[in-house]
C-alpha positions in Angstrom: 80.0 98.8 100.4 80.3 98.6 96.7 82.3 96.2 94.2 84.5 97.6 91.8 83.1 96.9 88.2 84.9 99.5 86.4 87.1 97.9 83.6 90.5 98.1 83.0 93.2 96.4 81.8 93.5 94.1 84.6 97.4 93.5 85.3 98.4 89.5 84.9 101.8 89.4 86.5 103.9 89.6 82.9 104.0 93.1 82.3 107.2 94.9 83.3 105.7 97.0 85.7 103.7 94.1 87.7 106.2 91.3 87.7 107.7 91.6 90.7 103.9 92.2 92.8 102.5 89.0 94.2 99.2 89.9 92.8 97.2 87.3 95.0 98.4 89.6 97.5 96.8 93.3 96.9 92.9 92.1 98.4 92.0 92.4 94.7 92.9 96.2 94.2 94.0 95.1 91.1 91.1 93.4 89.6 88.1 95.0 90.5 87.3 92.6 93.2 87.5 94.8 95.9 84.5 95.8 98.3 85.0 99.1 99.2 83.5 101.0 102.0 82.5 105.0 102.5 85.9 104.4 105.1 87.5 108.2 105.2 90.5 108.2 107.2 92.8 110.5 106.6 92.4 112.9 109.2 94.5 116.5 110.9 96.5 115.3 114.1 97.0 118.5 115.0 95.9 122.4 114.7 96.7 123.9 111.7 98.9 126.4 111.4 98.0 129.9 109.5 98.2 129.5 105.7 96.8 126.2 105.6 93.3 125.2 105.0 92.3 121.5 104.7 88.9 120.0 103.5 87.1 117.3 101.7 86.0 118.0 98.0 83.8 116.3 95.2 86.0 114.3 93.4 84.2 116.5 90.3 85.8 120.1 91.3 89.5 119.0 91.9 90.3 116.6 88.8 93.4 114.7 88.4 96.7 117.0 86.8 98.1 113.2 85.7 97.8 110.5 83.8 98.7 107.2 84.8 99.2 104.0 83.2 98.9 102.2 87.2 95.8 100.0 87.1 95.3 100.9 90.8 95.6 104.3 90.4 93.3 104.8 87.7 90.3 102.9 90.1 90.9 105.5 92.6 90.7 108.4 90.0 88.2 107.2 88.7 85.8 106.0 91.6 87.0 108.2 95.2 83.8 110.2 95.6 85.9 112.7 97.3 89.4 114.5 97.2 91.6 115.5 100.7 92.5 118.5 99.9 95.6 120.5 101.4 95.8 123.7 100.4 98.8 126.4 101.7 98.6 129.6 100.9 101.0 132.1 98.5 104.1 133.3 100.4 103.2 131.7 103.7 106.7 129.8 105.5 105.3 127.5 108.1 107.3 126.4 111.0 105.4 123.4 112.3 105.1 120.4 110.2 101.3 120.1 109.2 100.7 116.4 110.7 98.1 113.8 109.3 97.6 110.5 110.1 94.9 107.7 109.7 91.8 107.6 111.8 89.3 105.0 110.7 91.5 102.0 109.5 90.1 98.6 109.3 90.5 95.4 107.5 86.6 95.0 106.7 86.3 97.0 103.5 89.0 98.4 101.0 89.5 102.0 100.8 90.4 104.3 97.9 91.5 107.4 98.7 92.1 110.3 96.8 94.5 113.2 98.2 95.8 116.8 97.0 98.4 118.5 98.5 98.6 122.5 96.8 101.8 124.5 97.8 101.1 128.0 96.8 103.8 130.7 95.1 107.3 130.9 97.4 105.7 129.1 99.7 107.8 126.4 102.7 106.2 123.3 104.1 106.0 120.3 105.6 103.7 117.7 105.5 104.1 114.4 107.5 101.6 111.6 106.4 101.7 108.4 109.7 99.5 105.2 108.2 99.3 102.7 111.3 96.9 100.3 111.6 95.8 97.6 109.5 94.2 98.8 106.3 93.5 97.7 102.6 94.1 101.0 101.3 94.2 102.2 97.5 95.8 105.7 97.5 96.3 108.3 95.0 98.3 111.5 96.2 99.3 114.4 93.7 101.3 117.1 95.1 102.1 120.4 93.2 104.3 122.8 94.1 103.7 126.4 92.7 106.7 128.4 91.5 109.6 129.0 94.0 108.0 126.6 96.8 109.1 124.4 98.9 107.9 121.3 100.5 108.9 118.1 102.2 106.7 115.6 102.1 106.9 112.6 104.5 104.7 109.3 104.5 105.2 107.1 107.4 104.0 103.5 106.8 104.3 102.0 110.1 101.3 99.3 109.5 100.4 96.3 111.3 100.8 92.7 110.3 97.7 92.3 107.7 97.7 95.4 106.0 98.0 95.8 102.6 98.7 99.6 100.5 99.1 100.3 97.0 99.5 104.0 96.5 101.2 106.8 93.6 103.1 109.8 95.3 102.8 112.0 92.2 104.5 115.6 92.3 104.8 118.3 90.1 107.2 121.0 90.7 107.2 124.3 89.4 110.2 126.6 88.3 112.6 126.8 91.3 110.9 125.3 93.4 112.3 122.5 95.9 110.7 119.2 96.7 111.5 116.9 99.2 110.3 113.3 99.8 111.3 110.6 103.1 109.5 107.6 102.3 109.5 105.3 105.4 108.1 101.4 105.1 108.5 99.3 108.1 105.3 97.6 108.1 102.5 96.0 106.4 102.0 92.7 104.8 101.9 94.3 101.3 103.0 97.7 100.6 103.5 98.9 96.4 104.5 102.5 96.4 104.9 104.7 93.3 106.9 107.8 94.1 107.0 110.1 90.6 108.1 113.5 90.0 107.7 115.4 86.9 109.5 118.7 86.7 107.4 121.8 85.3 109.7 124.4 85.4 113.4 125.5 85.0 115.8 125.5 88.2 113.4 123.2 89.7 115.0 120.0 92.2 113.8 116.7 94.0 115.2 114.7 96.6 113.4 111.6 96.9 115.0 109.5 100.3 113.5 106.7 101.8 114.2 103.2 103.9 112.3 100.1 104.1 112.7 96.8 106.5 111.2 94.2 105.6 110.8 90.9 107.7 109.6 87.2 107.1 106.6 87.2 104.8 106.7 91.0 104.1 106.6 92.3 100.5 107.7 96.2 100.1 108.0 97.5 96.7 109.0 100.7 95.9 109.3 102.6 91.9 110.8 105.8 91.8 110.3 107.8 88.1 111.6 111.1 87.7 110.6 112.8 84.6 113.3 115.7 83.4 111.6 117.6 80.9 112.9 121.2 81.4 116.3 122.3 81.7 118.3 122.9 84.6 116.4 120.7 87.3 118.2 118.5 89.6 116.9 114.9 91.0 118.5 112.3 93.9 117.4 109.6 94.8 118.8 107.6 97.5 116.9 104.5 99.1 118.3 102.1 102.0 116.7 98.8 102.5 117.0 95.8 105.1 116.1 92.1 105.2 115.5 89.3 107.4 113.7 86.4 107.4 112.4 83.7 105.4 110.4 85.1 102.4 111.0 89.0 102.9 110.9 90.3 99.8 111.6 94.1 98.5 111.6 95.7 94.9 113.4 98.9 94.6 112.9 100.1 91.0 114.8 103.4 90.2 113.5 105.2 86.8 114.8 108.6 85.2 114.0 109.6 82.4 116.4 112.7 81.0 113.9 114.4 78.0 116.4 116.3 74.6 114.7 119.6 76.4 116.2 118.8 79.7 119.6 120.6 78.9 121.4 121.4 82.1 119.6 118.3 84.2 121.9 116.7 87.1 120.7 113.8 88.1 121.7 110.7 90.3 120.0 107.6 92.3 121.6 105.4 94.6 119.5 102.0 96.4 121.5 100.1 99.0 120.2 96.5 100.2 120.9 94.9 103.6 120.4 91.3 103.7 120.4 90.1 107.8 119.3 86.5 107.0 119.1 83.5 104.6 115.7 83.4 102.8 115.9 87.0 102.1 115.1 88.4 98.5 116.4 92.1 97.9 115.6 93.4 93.6 116.7 96.5 92.8 116.8 97.4 88.9 118.2 101.6 88.6 117.3 102.5 84.9 118.4 105.7 83.0 117.4 106.9 79.5 119.0 110.1 78.1 118.0 111.8 75.1 120.5 115.0 75.2 124.3 115.0 75.8 123.7 118.6 77.4 123.9 117.5 81.4 125.8 118.3 84.0 125.7 114.8 85.1 123.7 111.4 85.6 124.9 108.2 87.0 123.0 105.5 89.0 124.2 102.8 91.6 122.9 99.6 93.2 124.5 97.5 95.6 123.3 94.3 97.9 125.5 92.9 100.6 125.3 90.7 104.0 126.4 92.2 107.0 130.0 93.2 107.4 131.4 91.1 109.2 134.2 93.2 110.1 132.3 95.7 111.6 130.1 93.2 114.3 133.4 92.1 114.8 134.9 95.6 116.0 132.5 95.8 118.2 131.9 92.5 119.6 136.0 93.1 120.4 135.0 95.7 122.9 132.5 93.9 125.1 129.0 94.5 122.8 126.9 91.3 122.9 126.4 90.2 119.1 122.3 91.0 118.9 123.0 95.0 120.0 126.2 94.8 117.9 123.1 93.9 115.0 121.6 96.5 116.0 123.7 99.2 116.1 124.9 98.4 112.4 121.4 98.4 111.4 120.9 101.6 113.2 123.7 103.3 111.6 122.6 102.2 108.1 119.0 103.6 108.4 120.2 106.9 110.8 121.7 109.1 107.7 118.0 109.1 106.4 115.5 108.9 109.3 117.5 111.4 110.7 116.2 113.9 107.9 112.7 113.7 109.6 113.8 116.1 112.3 111.4 115.3 114.8 112.6 113.3 116.9 109.4 111.6 119.0 108.9 110.2 115.4 112.3 108.8 114.8 112.9 107.3 118.1 109.6 105.6 117.4 110.6 104.2 113.8 114.4 103.3 115.6 111.9 101.5 118.0 109.8 99.8 115.3 113.6 98.8 113.6 114.8 97.4 116.7 111.7 95.6 117.5 111.3 94.1 113.6 115.0 93.2 114.1 114.2 91.3 117.5 111.7 89.3 115.3 113.9 88.3 113.0 116.6 87.3 115.6 114.2 84.7 117.0 112.7 82.7 113.5 
């Protein structure tokens, strides 16, 4: 085991990027006091389809393509010894997803994990990452889509109650490539995710969707950044959250930057939050920065509200008990996004987890 000692600008909580984050709950990932072990928890759950190669490569052989001002990401890039490398060969259309999961989780030390996913020219793939158990994890996931490639990246945070997870998911999308991210966060003590998209060629598109359900004492933070720096790129962001229980706290930040060269940009971002009890707090901050007027469209919306009493009354008037009516409303709220995973086993498992968390919240 080792102590992180590299000198970085340690967050104080006064910075805009950190003002919502309870630093004292990050297990030292942000200030270098985490004790790290030689844990390599990410592995392959099913046999790989043809055209896919997965290996662990020395970090020196896979330099990062992107600069980050996030202190935790900087530490991962500097300290991680190797990279979990996923390569999809050019001109391959995978019929089955690539399933990755955590196989050696634990709370005795922190893990620094670098992941790189390369999708070759005109290839099509789906990658599903399942995070379970209890862990202290700092992670940097870099995704590179070659021109004409298509990738669906699904990340599931089904952590145990004590887990701390801080990660950046950075996708670089080439010309005429299509990237879709589906993020589900339903477990953990503190989860802080930084999905980011950079467009590197015209005609590219990205869709970032996600759901999160926080119960008593949980802190879930999702900070989007979509950088439109090329012409004729399209982006859509749609995140939904529900909160129940005292001091349940979620943070959603949506930053879209349209540079002067990004003529023909088409973008929209949406965040909706459903408060199921008193004592819960949802922060939602959509932002747009536009440097050119030659765009197709740009907009954003954010809503936070209580249960719809009319929906509950409608269901209860038809003989459905209140607890089942609440469950149906929450399931309907989330199903729009969870159904996009297109894996029946995973979808039912996630809905079951949400039902379980809702039941626990009702007993508090």
